N, C-alpha and C positions, 0 to 999 in steps of 0.2 A: 663563380659563386654558386650557381645552381649545381654544378658538378660536385663541389665541396659539400653542400648540404645533402645531396643524394648519397654520397659516400658515407657521411656521418650517420645518416638514418639507416642505411643498409648495414653498416658495421654494428650499430647499437642493436639493431634487430637480430643480427646473427649472434651477438654476444648474449642477448637475452633469451635465445631460443634453446638453451641447454635444457635437458630433461629435468622437470621439477621446478624450473625457474619460470617466473611469469614472462610472457612474451612482451617485447618492447611496446607494441601498440596497445596491449591490454593495460599496461602501466600508464600509458599516456591517456587512454580514453576512459579508464575506470571512473574518475570523478565526474566526467560528463555523462556517463551512463547512469550513475547514481542520481544525478540531478534530473535527468530525463525521466527515470522511473518514478522519482518523487513527484514530479509534476503530473505524470500520468496517474499515479496513485491518488493524488489529491483530486484529480478529475473523476476517478472512480468513486471516491467518497462523496463528492458533490452529486454525482449521478444517482447514487443510492439514496441520498437525502431527497433529491428532487422526485425520485420515484415514490418514496415514502409519502411525501406531501401530496403527490398526484393520486396515489392509491387511496389515501385517507381510510385505511382499513384497520378495524379494531384488532388490537393485540399483534400488530405487525412490526412494532418498534424493534424488537430483538432480532427479527429476521433481517431487517434492513441494516442494522448495526453489523451483524455477522456477514452479510453479503458485501457491504462496502469494504470492510476490512479484508475479506477473502479476495475480492477482485483486485484491490490495491496490492496486496501481498504477492499476488501472482505475477506482478510486474517485476519483482526482484527486490533486493535489499532496500533500494530507494523507496519503492512503493510501500513496503512494510513499515519503514521508518515514518513516512508521511501519514500512514493510517494510524500509527501509534500516537504521533504528536497531535493529530486532529482529534482522535478519540479522547485522549487525556485532557486536551484543552476544553472540549465540549463538556466532559463530565466535571471538570473543575468549575467552569462557568455555571453549570447547573447547581453545583453545591453552593456557590456564592449567592445564587438567587434563592436559596432555601429549598432546594430540591430534596427529595426523599433519598437518604443514603442507601437504602435497600434497593431502590430502583436503579441508582447509579451503579451499585455493585453488580446487579443483574445485567445492565448494559455492558459493563466492562467484561463480564464473563462471555457475553456474545461477541464482543470485539475481539477478545483473545482467541476464542474458538475459531472465528473466521480467519483472523490473521495467522493462526497456527495451521491453517490448511483444512480445518474442519468444514464439513458440508453445511452451508447456511440453511439448507432445508430442514435441519434439526429444529429450527425456530419458526419455520413457515406456518402461519396460521391457516386453519382449514378455510377453504373457499377463496383464498387470495387468487385473483385472476392469474392465469399462466403467463401473461405479459411480464410479470415481475418475477 
């Protein structure tokens, strides 16, 4: 049985390794990679939120939005997806609570900037400790 499984796996791998075709193992592991990236990206978002709360620095909100999205998106497609879902959910809840639509739009701009690979330091407020 082990021999049969080994032969099937090797044959599938050989069949999938033609030029331009996805490798067998890539096809098998891609969903798991996406989920892993999503969890890591969610952790990046939580870390940026935690840092924002700890820093308690005036006008730093947009910086931490951009940084959390940037860090998450660097994980890959799963991280970018998690950052988008979390950012959109946060802004939706803010709107339900009567938040300022202009502030929400500015937050989303920073979210998109970071998630798109833009340098979060564009939003860094003067004097924010280098730790962040």
